[in-house]
C-alpha positions in Angstrom: 0.0 0.0 0.0 1.1 3.6 -0.6 2.1 4.9 2.8 3.8 8.1 1.8 1.8 11.3 2.0 2.3 14.6 0.3 2.1 17.9 2.1 -1.5 18.9 2.9 -1.0 22.5 2.1 -3.1 23.4 -1.0 -0.2 25.4 -2.6 2.1 22.3 -2.4 -0.6 20.0 -3.7 -1.2 22.2 -6.7 2.5 22.9 -7.4 3.2 19.2 -7.3 0.4 18.5 -9.7 1.3 21.4 -12.0 4.9 20.2 -12.2 3.7 17.2 -14.2 2.6 19.5 -17.0 4.9 21.2 -19.6 5.7 24.9 -19.7 3.5 25.2 -22.8 0.5 23.7 -20.9 1.0 26.2 -18.1 1.1 29.1 -20.5 -2.2 27.9 -21.9 -3.6 27.8 -18.4 -2.6 31.5 -17.9 -4.3 32.3 -21.2 -7.5 30.7 -20.0 -7.4 32.9 -16.9 -6.9 36.0 -19.0 -9.9 35.1 -21.2 -11.9 34.9 -18.0 -10.9 38.5 -17.2 -12.9 39.5 -20.4 -15.8 37.3 -19.3 -15.6 39.1 -15.9 -16.0 42.4 -17.6 -19.0 41.1 -19.5 -20.5 40.0 -16.2 -19.8 43.4 -14.7 -21.6 45.3 -17.5 -24.5 42.9 -17.2 -24.9 43.7 -13.5 -24.7 47.4 -14.2 -27.3 47.1 -16.9 -29.7 45.3 -14.4 -29.0 48.1 -11.9 -29.9 50.7 -14.4 -33.1 49.0 -15.3 -34.0 49.0 -11.6 -33.2 52.7 -11.5 -35.3 53.4 -14.5 -38.2 51.5 -13.0 -38.1 53.4 -9.8 -37.8 56.8 -11.5 -40.4 55.9 -14.0 -42.9 54.9 -11.4 -42.2 58.1 -9.4 -42.3 60.2 -12.6 -39.0 61.8 -11.5 -35.7 62.3 -13.3 -32.9 59.9 -13.1 -29.7 60.9 -11.2 -26.6 62.4 -12.8 -24.7 59.1 -12.8 -27.4 57.4 -14.8 -27.7 60.4 -17.1 -24.0 60.3 -17.8 -24.1 56.5 -18.6 -27.1 57.1 -21.0 -25.2 59.9 -22.7 -22.1 57.8 -23.1 -24.0 55.0 -24.9 -26.4 57.2 -26.9 -29.6 56.4 -24.9 -30.5 60.1 -24.1 -33.8 61.1 -25.8 -35.2 57.6 -26.0 -38.4 56.7 -24.3 -38.5 55.0 -20.9 -39.7 51.7 -22.5 -36.9 51.8 -25.2 -34.2 52.5 -22.6 -35.4 49.7 -20.3 -35.8 47.3 -23.3 -32.3 48.0 -24.6 -30.7 47.6 -21.1 -32.6 44.4 -20.4 -31.6 43.0 -23.8 -28.0 44.0 -23.2 -27.9 42.5 -19.7 -29.5 39.2 -21.0 -27.0 39.0 -23.9 -24.1 39.6 -21.7 -25.1 37.1 -19.0 -26.1 34.4 -21.5 -23.1 35.1 -23.7 -20.7 34.9 -20.8 -22.4 31.6 -19.6 -22.2 30.0 -23.0 -18.6 31.0 -23.6 -17.6 29.8 -20.1 -19.4 26.5 -20.8 -17.5 26.1 -24.1 -14.2 27.0 -22.4 -14.8 24.5 -19.6 -15.5 21.8 -22.1 -12.3 22.5 -24.0 -10.4 22.6 -20.7 -11.7 19.2 -19.7 -11.0 17.6 -23.1 -7.5 19.2 -23.1 -6.8 17.9 -19.5 -8.2 14.4 -20.4 -5.8 14.2 -23.4 -2.9 15.4 -21.2 -3.8 12.8 -18.6 -3.5 10.1 -21.2 -0.1 11.5 -22.3 1.2 11.7 -18.7 0.0 8.1 -18.0 1.9 7.0 -21.1 5.1 8.9 -20.0 4.8 7.4 -16.5 4.4 3.9 -17.9 7.5 4.6 -20.1 9.5 5.5 -17.0 8.2 2.5 -15.1 9.3 0.2 -17.9 12.9 1.5 -17.6 13.1 0.2 -14.0 14.6 -3.2 -13.1 11.8 -5.8 -12.8 12.2 -6.2 -9.1 11.5 -2.5 -8.5 8.4 -2.7 -10.7 7.2 -5.6 -8.7 7.5 -3.9 -5.3 3.9 -2.7 -5.9 1.0 -4.8 -6.8 -0.4 -4.8 -10.3 -3.7 -3.3 -8.9 -1.8 -0.4 -7.3 0.0 0.4 -10.6 -3.3 0.2 -12.5 -4.8 2.7 -10.0 -1.8 5.0 -10.4 -1.8 5.0 -14.2 -5.5 5.3 -14.6 -7.3 6.9 -11.6 -4.3 8.6 -10.0 -3.3 10.6 -13.1 -6.9 11.5 -13.9 -7.2 12.9 -10.3 -4.1 15.0 -10.9 -5.1 16.3 -14.3 -8.9 16.8 -13.9 -9.3 16.8 -10.1 -6.4 19.0 -9.0 -5.2 21.0 -12.1 -8.6 21.2 -13.7 -10.3 22.4 -10.5 -7.4 24.9 -10.0 -7.9 26.4 -13.4 -11.6 26.8 -12.8 -11.0 28.2 -9.3 -8.5 30.8 -10.6 -10.9 31.8 -13.4 -13.8 32.2 -11.1 -11.7 34.1 -8.6 -10.7 36.5 -11.4 -14.4 36.9 -12.4 -15.2 37.6 -8.8 -12.5 40.3 -8.4 -13.4 42.0 -11.7 -17.1 42.2 -10.8 -16.3 43.4 -7.3 -14.1 46.3 -8.5 -16.6 47.3 -11.2 -19.4 47.4 -8.6 -17.2 49.3 -6.3 -17.3 52.2 -8.7 -21.1 51.9 -9.3 -22.2 51.3 -5.7 -19.5 51.0 -3.1 -21.7 50.0 -0.2 -23.5 47.2 -2.1 -20.2 46.0 -3.6 -18.5 45.8 -0.2 -21.4 44.1 1.5 -21.9 41.6 -1.3 -18.2 40.7 -1.8 -17.2 40.4 1.8 -20.3 38.6 2.9 -20.1 35.9 0.2 -16.3 35.6 0.5 -16.6 35.1 4.2 -19.2 32.4 3.7 -17.1 30.6 1.1 -13.9 30.7 3.3 -15.8 29.4 6.3 -17.3 26.6 4.3 -13.8 25.6 2.9 -12.1 25.7 6.3 -14.9 23.6 7.8 -14.7 20.8 5.1 -11.2 20.8 3.6 -9.6 18.4 6.1 -12.5 16.0 5.7 -12.2 16.3 1.9 -8.5 15.4 1.9 -9.1 12.5 4.3 -12.0 11.2 2.1 -9.8 11.3 -1.0 -7.0 9.3 0.7 -9.5 6.8 2.0 -11.2 6.4 -1.4 -7.8 5.7 -3.0 -6.9 3.1 -0.3 -10.3 1.4 -0.2 -10.4 1.2 -4.0 -6.9 -0.5 -4.2 -7.8 -2.9 -1.3 -11.1 -3.8 -2.9 -9.5 -4.5 -6.3 -6.7 -6.5 -4.7 -9.2 -8.7 -2.8 -11.2 -9.4 -6.0 -7.9 -10.2 -7.9 -6.8 -12.4 -5.1 -10.1 -14.3 -5.0 -10.2 -15.2 -8.7 -6.5 -15.7 -9.1 -6.5 -18.3 -6.2 -10.0 -19.6 -6.6 -9.2 -23.3 -6.3 -7.2 -22.9 -3.1 -9.8 -20.7 -1.6 -12.6 -23.0 -2.6 -11.2 -26.1 -1.1 -10.5 -24.3 2.2 -14.2 -23.2 2.2 -13.1 -19.6 2.4 -15.2 -18.1 -0.4 -17.7 -16.6 2.0 -14.9 -15.1 4.0 -13.7 -13.3 0.8 -17.2 -12.3 -0.1 -17.6 -10.7 3.3 -14.2 -8.9 3.0 -15.0 -7.6 -0.5 -18.5 -6.5 0.6 -17.0 -4.5 3.6 -14.3 -3.0 1.3 -16.9 -2.0 -1.4 -19.1 -0.6 1.3 -16.2 1.6 2.5 -15.6 2.7 -1.1 -19.3 3.5 -1.6 -19.4 5.5 1.6 -16.3 7.5 0.7 -17.7 8.3 -2.8 -21.0 9.3 -1.3 -19.3 11.6 1.2 -17.0 13.0 -1.5 -20.1 13.8 -3.7 -22.0 15.3 -0.7 -19.3 17.7 0.6 -19.4 20.2 -2.3 -23.3 20.4 -2.0 -23.1 21.8 1.5 -22.0 25.1 0.0 -24.9 25.1 -2.4 -27.5 25.0 0.3 -25.6 27.5 2.6 -25.1 30.1 -0.2 -28.6 29.8 -1.5 -29.9 30.5 1.9 -27.4 33.3 2.3 -28.7 35.1 -0.8 -32.2 35.3 0.7 -30.9 36.4 4.1 -28.5 39.0 2.8 -31.2 40.3 0.4 -33.5 40.9 3.4 -30.7 42.6 5.4 -29.5 44.8 2.6 -33.1 45.8 1.8 -33.8 46.7 5.4 -30.6 48.7 5.7 -31.2 50.6 2.5 -34.7 51.6 3.4 -33.6 52.7 6.9 -30.7 54.8 5.7 -31.8 56.1 2.2 -34.9 57.2 0.5 -37.1 54.6 -1.3 -35.8 55.4 -4.8 -32.2 54.9 -3.8 -33.0 51.8 -1.7 -34.8 50.1 -4.5 -32.1 51.0 -7.0 -29.4 49.6 -4.6 -31.5 46.5 -4.0 -31.8 45.8 -7.7 -28.0 46.1 -8.0 -27.5 43.8 -5.0 -29.9 41.2 -6.5 -28.1 41.4 -9.9 -24.7 41.2 -8.2 -25.8 38.4 -5.8 -27.0 36.4 -8.8 -23.4 36.4 -10.1 -21.5 36.5 -6.8 -23.3 33.5 -5.3 -22.6 31.0 -8.2 -19.0 32.2 -8.4 -18.4 31.8 -4.6 -20.2 28.4 -4.8 -18.0 27.2 -7.6 -14.8 28.5 -5.9 -15.7 26.7 -2.7 -16.7 23.5 -4.5 -13.5 23.5 -6.6 -11.3 24.2 -3.5 -12.9 21.2 -1.9 -12.5 19.2 -5.1 -8.7 20.1 -5.1 -8.4 18.8 -1.5 -10.4 15.6 -2.2 -8.6 15.0 -5.5 -5.2 15.5 -3.8 -6.0 12.4 -1.7 -7.0 10.4 -4.8 -3.9 11.6 -6.6 -1.5 10.9 -3.7 -0.4 7.4 -4.9 0.4 8.8 -8.3 2.2 11.9 -7.0 4.4 9.5 -4.9 5.3 7.4 -7.9 5.9 10.5 -10.1 8.2 11.9 -7.5 10.1 8.6 -7.2 10.6 8.5 -11.0 11.4 12.2 -11.4 15.1 11.5 -12.3 14.2 9.1 -15.1 13.9 10.7 -18.5 11.2 9.6 -21.0 12.7 7.5 -23.8 11.4 8.6 -27.1 10.0 5.7 -29.1 7.9 5.6 -32.3 4.4 4.6 -31.3 3.5 1.1 -32.5 0.4 2.4 -34.3 2.3 5.1 -36.2 5.6 3.3 -36.9 5.9 1.3 -40.2 5.0 -2.3 -39.4 6.8 -5.4 -40.5 6.4 -9.0 -39.5 8.5 -9.7 -36.4 9.5 -13.1 -37.8 11.3 -11.2 -40.7 13.4 -9.0 -38.4 16.7 -10.8 -39.1 20.1 -9.4 -39.6 23.5 -10.9 -40.3 25.0 -8.5 -37.8 23.7 -10.4 -34.8 25.9 -13.0 -33.2 24.3 -15.2 -30.5 27.3 -14.9 -28.2 26.9 -13.9 -24.5 29.6 -12.7 -22.2 29.7 -11.6 -18.6 32.8 -9.9 -17.0 33.2 -8.9 -13.4 29.5 -8.7 -12.8 28.1 -7.9 -9.4 24.5 -7.5 -8.4 22.5 -7.1 -5.1 18.8 -6.5 -4.4 19.8 -4.5 -1.3 17.7 -6.8 0.9 18.5 -8.9 3.9 19.7 -11.8 1.7 23.1 -13.2 2.9 24.7 -13.1 -0.6 25.1 -11.0 -3.7 25.7 -12.3 -7.2 29.3 -12.2 -8.4 30.3 -13.6 -11.8 34.0 -13.0 -12.7 33.9 -14.4 -16.2 31.3 -16.3 -18.2 31.3 -16.9 -21.9 28.5 -18.6 -23.8 29.4 -19.3 -27.4 27.0 -19.1 -30.3 24.8 -22.1 -30.8 25.6 -23.7 -27.5 23.1 -25.3 -25.2 23.8 -24.2 -21.6 22.1 -25.5 -18.5 22.0 -23.4 -15.3 21.4 -25.6 -12.3 21.6 -25.2 -8.5 19.5 -25.0 -5.3 16.4 -22.8 -5.0 17.4 -19.2 -4.1 20.9 -19.7 -5.2 20.9 -17.0 -8.0 19.8 -18.9 -11.1 16.9 -16.6 -11.9 18.9 -13.5 -11.0 21.5 -14.6 -13.5 18.8 -15.2 -16.1 17.3 -11.7 -15.5 20.7 -10.1 -15.9 21.2 -11.8 -19.3 17.7 -10.8 -20.4 18.3 -7.2 -19.3 15.3 -6.8 -17.1 17.7 -6.0 -14.3 21.1 -4.3 -14.7 24.4 -5.2 -12.9 25.7 -2.9 -10.1 29.2 -3.5 -11.6 30.7 -5.1 -14.6 29.3 -5.7 -18.1 27.0 -8.1 -19.9 27.1 -8.3 -23.7 24.9 -10.0 -26.2 26.4 -9.7 -29.7 28.8 -7.0 -28.2 25.9 -4.9 -27.0 24.2 -4.6 -23.5 21.1 -6.7 -23.4 18.6 -3.8 -23.6 20.4 -2.3 -26.6 20.5 -5.7 -28.4 16.8 -6.2 -27.8 15.9 -2.7 -29.1 18.2 -3.1 -32.2 16.9 -6.7 -33.0 13.3 -7.1 -31.7 12.4 -10.7 -31.2 16.0 -11.9 -31.4 15.7 -13.4 -27.9 13.0 -15.8 -26.7 12.0 -16.4 -23.1 9.8 -19.1 -21.6 9.0 -18.5 -17.9 8.0 -21.2 -15.4 4.6 -19.7 -14.9 2.9 -18.8 -18.2 0.2 -16.1 -18.2 -2.4 -16.3 -20.9 -5.0 -13.6 -21.6 -8.6 -13.7 -22.9 -8.3 -14.0 -26.7 -7.6 -16.4 -29.5 -4.6 -18.8 -29.6 -3.1 -16.7 -32.4 -3.3 -13.5 -30.3 -1.7 -15.4 -27.3 1.1 -16.8 -29.4 2.0 -13.6 -31.3 1.7 -11.4 -28.1 1.4 -7.8 -29.1 1.3 -8.2 -32.9 -1.4 -6.6 -35.0 -3.5 -8.6 -37.4 -1.5 -7.3 -40.3 1.8 -8.4 -38.7 0.8 -12.0 -37.9 2.7 -14.6 -39.8 0.1 -17.5 -39.9 2.6 -19.9 -41.4 5.1 -19.3 -38.6 2.2 -19.7 -36.0 1.4 -23.1 -37.4 5.1 -24.0 -37.3 5.6 -23.2 -33.6 2.3 -24.9 -32.7 3.7 -28.0 -34.3 7.1 -27.6 -32.6 5.4 -27.2 -29.2 2.8 -29.9 -29.9 0.1 -27.5 -28.8 -2.2 -27.7 -31.8 -2.7 -31.5 -31.4 -3.0 -31.2 -27.6 -5.9 -28.6 -27.7 -8.4 -31.1 -29.3 -9.9 -28.3 -31.3 -11.1 -28.4 -35.0 -9.8 -24.8 -35.4 -6.8 -24.4 -33.0 -5.7 -21.1 -34.4 -9.0 -19.4 -33.4 -9.4 -21.4 -30.2 -10.7 -19.0 -27.5 -8.6 -18.9 -24.4 -10.3 -17.6 -21.3 -9.0 -15.0 -18.8 -5.6 -16.0 -17.4 -5.8 -19.3 -19.4 -8.2 -20.9 -17.0 -9.4 -23.4 -19.8 -5.8 -24.6 -20.4 -3.9 -27.2 -18.4 -0.5 -26.5 -16.9 1.2 -28.5 -19.6 -0.8 -26.6 -22.3 0.2 -23.3 -20.8 3.8 -24.3 -20.9 3.5 -25.4 -24.5 1.9 -22.0 -25.2 5.0 -20.3 -23.6 7.3 -22.3 -25.8 5.3 -21.5 -29.0 5.3 -17.8 -28.0 9.1 -17.8 -27.5 9.8 -19.6 -30.8 7.4 -17.5 -32.9 10.0 -14.7 -33.5 12.7 -17.1 -34.8 15.0 -16.2 -31.8 18.7 -16.7 -32.0 18.9 -16.8 -28.2 16.3 -18.6 -26.1 16.1 -18.8 -22.3 13.9 -21.5 -20.7 13.1 -21.0 -17.0 11.8 -24.4 -15.8 9.9 -24.5 -19.1 9.1 -28.2 -19.0 8.3 -28.6 -15.3 4.6 -29.1 -15.9 4.9 -31.6 -18.7 4.7 -35.4 -18.5 7.7 -37.4 -19.2 6.8 -38.3 -22.8 5.9 -34.7 -23.8 9.0 -33.4 -22.0 11.1 -35.8 -24.1 9.4 -34.5 -27.3 9.9 -30.9 -26.3 13.5 -31.6 -25.4 14.0 -33.1 -28.8 12.6 -29.9 -30.3 15.1 -27.9 -28.3 17.9 -30.2 -29.3 17.0 -29.5 -33.0 17.8 -25.8 -32.3 21.4 -26.7 -31.3 24.0 -25.1 -33.4 21.6 -22.5 -34.8 20.2 -21.0 -31.6 22.0 -20.3 -28.3 19.8 -22.1 -25.6 20.0 -21.4 -21.9 18.0 -23.7 -19.6 17.2 -23.2 -15.9 16.1 -26.6 -14.6 15.7 -28.7 -11.5 14.8 -31.8 -13.5 18.2 -32.9 -14.4 17.0 -35.3 -17.1 16.3 -32.3 -19.3 19.9 -30.9 -19.0 22.2 -33.9 -19.1 22.8 -33.5 -22.9 23.7 -29.8 -22.5 27.0 -28.6 -24.0 27.8 -26.9 -20.7 26.3 -27.1 -17.2 26.7 -24.2 -14.8 26.1 -24.9 -11.1 25.1 -21.7 -9.2 24.8 -21.4 -5.5 24.9 -18.4 -3.1 25.4 -16.0 -6.1 28.6 -17.8 -7.3 29.4 -20.2 -10.1 30.5 -23.2 -8.1 31.3 -25.4 -11.1 31.1 -25.3 -14.9 31.6 -28.0 -17.5 29.9 -31.0 -18.9 27.1 -32.8 -16.9 29.6 -35.5 -15.8 32.3 -32.9 -14.8 29.9 -30.9 -12.7 28.5 -34.1 -11.2 32.0 -35.0 -10.1 32.8 -31.5 -8.7 29.6 -30.8 -6.7 28.5 -33.4 -4.1 24.9 -32.0 -3.9 24.6 -32.3 -7.7 25.9 -35.8 -7.5 23.3 -36.7 -4.9 20.4 -35.2 -7.0 21.6 -37.1 -10.1 21.9 -40.4 -8.2 18.4 -40.0 -6.7 17.0 -39.5 -10.3 18.8 -42.6 -11.5 21.0 -40.6 -13.9 
């Protein structure tokens, strides 16, 4: 779980979220705020127009003359000499046009902002994934898959839309509020001051009373969501074990409690901003009564009614603005909690630069099986390699010298936890050595893989299949235009998977989620077919035949033996029957190569290996 917490101060939360965006994006945000200054001026003139209509109505009813300020305004805009009805009609039309126009423009801008931020969220998610994939595999696996899904999807959306989007809207509404206030200050200082400070005070009090709760709800929502998804994933991923222990009801109960917590936090998150709505709506009525009473007590009826008209017009703009400012301030606090896991990961990866790659959908496509070059040599060398996970393990991997020639078949054996898989990961390039160098065809593994995609094949012990056809599962990441059907059939024959499926149409056989309709042996055959599909020149098998019966293992071993001379084969194995014909056997224990040579040589050098071989009748 994500235990780190960012600073609760709004300024820090916003600055951390804004730091994810480019300088160009920030300039665009400033431009949006400036556009809202213009919208604020439109609002101001709309309020003034409503106030003038109120003044006209009062003076018209009393058959008196309008005051000098009104006369000057009418003269400025050419309304002197028009009838009362014409003046009132023009002002009403102007006010309506300004208010409606401002609302429509604001709505369109808000829509554009949300679409812009959604696209930026997708880009930021892609860049974050790019950085994550540059990490060694053991660092990626420190967090669960569910946690990383939450960060890449929900966390980034909370940053872009929840924090940054709400901040832009809050700044824009604040600018509108200030522009309208200063405009009204010129027209009617007393009404402007009362309206501005009263609504501002209400908004500040509402924010202070709810902001801590909003932040807490956001954090709880993120935590409860991750916990809930982890439980569901755990239940279905380990269904058989849970079922036979009669623990399904236990998981149902835990998932129900977790989802109930999520539902409660979402409901509370939705409710908090509505508090301001009810408070501010009530405040408009109460303040209207108070302003009206004050004006009638201090001024004559004409001035009081005119001021009341301005207050009601101003209040109709101030109230929604203050309400939105308060709601967006709460949204920022709530979203900062939801964004917290993503902010932590972004901070941890801040020193990693995005590696520019051509997107798969835009880059020219070619069949992976045709990506061959005479430049590649399937030779592997390790010199003075050292590696440690920085954990409490009592050893670190040290390989002074290891040379694997092209076309050799090499078996890596040894006790569990001795360093076999770590050595394999170093050769694959999914982790990098702390010291020393590893070369495949005279390049570091990552560079070799990037230069020659598909040049290496890998068969893990535990094969993960996904919901889709057998073709999709074998070709793994290839588009329909890239798929080489002939090669798919070849690797299905080599792995003996097509005959083992008992299907009339094996290529389009539908595999269920996580390969639940395949046996362990079928999954391993799928892994072998997947690794062979790209015509690799180096293939690494990590206990690749452990789930196969003896007869099938012999057949697969024969297939692997056919690769000898053309493909460099590395096998990690506990079943010694599958490695006794290897060109070289490497015995690894406690991070060191204890012995290296033929099967017989290693057997004679390592007593534990001799015992295992004897027990297996070899």
